[in-house]
C-alpha positions, 0 to 999 in steps of 0.5 A: 499499500505504501509503495503504491502511494509513493508511485501514485504521488510521484506520477501525479506530481510529474504530470502536474509539473509536465502540464504546467511547463507545457502551459507556459512554454508550449510543446515542440514536436518535430519543429512544430509547436503543439500546443502553443503556450497558454498565453498565446491561446487566451482571448484578451479583451480591449484593455489588454490587447486592443481591437476594432471600433466601429461607429454606426449612424442612424437617421432620426427622420420621421421620429420624435426625439423621445421615440428615436432615443428609445429605438437607438437604445434598443438597437444598441441593446440588440448589437450588445446581445449579438456580441455576447452570443458570439462570445465577445462578452467584453465588447463595449456598445455605447451611444455616441452623440444623438445619432451614433452607436459606437461598437468596440470589439476586442481581439479583432484586427480585420474590420471586415470581421466586425460585420461578420460578427454583428451582421451587415445592418440592412432593412428587413421586410416580410412581404405577402403575395399581394406585395404588402409589407407584413412585418419589418426587422424591428419586430423580429427577435431571438433568431436561432437555428434549431434541429428538428428531429421529428420525422412527421415534419420532415426533420432537418435544421430550421430557423426560428424567431419571435415577432413582437407585439402587433407584428405577431397579430399581423403575421398570423392574419397573413399566414391564415389568408395565404396558406399554400403560398409564400411569404417573401423575405427581403433584405433591402431589395434582395429576396433572401427566402420565400418559405411556403406557408403550411398553416396559420402561425399564431403567437408570433413564434415562427419556424422556417424549415430548410426542407430542400437541403440535400444533406444535413451539412447543407441544411445547417449551412442554409439555416445559419446563413438565413439566421445571419441575414435575418439578424442583420436586418432585425434591428429597431433602426436602420443603421449604416457604418460611419467609421471603423478604426483599430484601437490599442490596448488601454493598459498596454503590454507592460500592464500584462507583464506586470499582472503576470509577474504579480500573479506568479509572485502571489501564487508562490507566496500562497504555496509557501504559506500553505506548506509552512502552516500545514506541512505535508497537507499543505504540500498536497494542497499546493499540488491541487491548486496547481491543478486548479490553475491549469484547469481554469486557464485551459478552459478559458483558452478552449472556450475562448472566454475573453479575459480582461481585468474584471475577468482576472479578478474573478479568477483570483477570487476563485483561487482564494476560494480554492485556498480557503476550501483547503484551509477549512479541510485541514483545520477540521483535520487538525481538530480531529487530531486534537481529539485523539483520533488517528490519522485515517479517522481524522482524515475521514471526519475532517473531510466530512465536517468540512464538506458542508461548509465548502459546498454552502460557500460555493453555492452562495457564490455561484448564485451571485455569479449566475445573477450577474451572468443573467442580468449583466453585460460586457465586463460584468458578464465576463467577470461572472464567467470567470468567477463561475469557472473558478468556483466550480473548479475550486469545488472539484479540486478541493473535494476530489483532487485534495482528498485523493492526494491527501489520502495517499500522503497519509498512506506513506506511513509518516507518523511524525505529528509535526508533519501534519500540525504545529 
């Protein structure tokens, strides 16, 4: 048992060191770097890497001052939601003057990408067979692609969207009147789709099936294209691009280097503190904390969660919770030792008594993070993402990784009490 624990801890420690080195330096095989250093894979926000800003102009002709302002704010909100859905949680969308909307997108260098991300602003209309405009783009929301697995409906991908207010009633009347005929969808003067009306559509929940596609791939591509086109015209106001320019990082490269150095020093101090305070258990906690850091940064890189200063604050808060979880575990372990229990019994009771406190603190923090995620936008949402990731990872590493390492450390058979407590 003791030999097996030595081997287990040695292998786990070697793997943690190996992946930690790869995370910082990357891995080169046959002169090809795979993977790249984690720092090159992370998606950084405007304050750390810069990006592109675009200013859009909206014409206020035909609107009262208050009505136009509400429509302008609604358009900015739609653009902000689109960017969030595309993964740009740190993008900034703000009103500029009385007729302009400024969109700042981080980590983007090609101006054409802006239009690929938010869609080319254009005027969207739904026209009935008699040539009457039934619905306009400002009435359309929640444009999504869904897969329909119902054989009765023919299956395949479809585009769904929701019509707001009076537009839902007008669309229901038109679809009831022209069953078997087509509704024509125009983007500016170009027809982008002409779906056949199968039945009256009440409630404003509309689905367009890609029934003519020859394969699932083609069906998805057509659905995605139609979704993008509808979204580009589904704005409360018609807007046009006025100006596009590159913007530099607001904090500069030096700030990133200083932040990395400060983070490394802080983590090193935490590692030393845990060993000094908790001896052998502290060493196991350091290994678990290294696993925590690796998981967090690899997940950030894999899902391209944009990292800014608020996001870094969320990660640091998660590290603090991970350390706190280990502290609670080890203090409970010490309490059980002081009661006269053996190491194994103190280990079991300590973890059992600490688990509830760890789960309670994690759940309450996650509730706050989910609220920020649901109601927040921009940097607030980015902070909630990294905080949620940090809390979940700290819970996993405390409950599973620390427990696993500590159990094998006890099986090494070290009986000297000073290795476990002061």
